[in-house]
N, C-alpha and C positions, 0 to 999 in steps of 0.2 A: 467672769462668764460672758459670751457674748449673743449676738442674736443668729437666732435659726430661720431659715425661709420655711414657712409651711403651709404656704398656699401662692398660685400664680395663677390669673385668671381674670374673669371679668368681673369689674368692680362692682356689681347688684352680688355677685355670687360672695366677694371677698367681703363687702359689708354684712353681709346675713352672717357668714363664720365670725366675723369680730363680734358682732353683738351677741352670737352664742358662748365665745370662748369669755368675753367680758361678761356675762351673768358667772359666770364659774370663777370670778375674783382672777381672772387671765387677762394680764394688761398685753396688747396688742400694738405694734406697731403697723401702719399702711402706709405703702409708697405708691403712685401712680407711675405707671410707666407710659405716659402719654405720646405715642409716637406721631401724634398730629403734627407735631411741628417739622419734625424732621419731613416726612412725606405728606404734606398737605394733601396732595390728589387724594387717599387714602383714607376712607371713613371705617372705621373699625370699632367695636365695642371699645370702652375705655379700660385698658390694663391696671392691674393694682396685686400688689404684692404683699404678703402678712408677715409679719417677724414675732415673736415670741422672745424671751428669755431661754437658756437652754436649760435654765433650772425649773422651768415651768413645763417642759416637754412631756413627763409623764403623768401629771395632772392634765395636759391638755389634749395627749393622744385618744382618750375615748372621744371625745367632742368632734375633735379632727375625723376621727373613723366614724363617726353615726353622721357626720355632716357630708362625707364623701359616699356614702351608702343610700344617701338620700337624694342626691340630684344625679 
């Protein structure tokens, strides 16, 4: 089984969701997508993507949905 992307957005939100998932014993991979290196004149919030194992999706889905409803 592979990784699936469950979130893409601002780093602060990604970190919050990552902490909630890890509290539920779900391992999370975070990838930062920093466009400042490509377009240094554009100042944007640091983007991040979260990935989990496909096998953890059923366990993670309630946590993800609760998080999405809270933002």
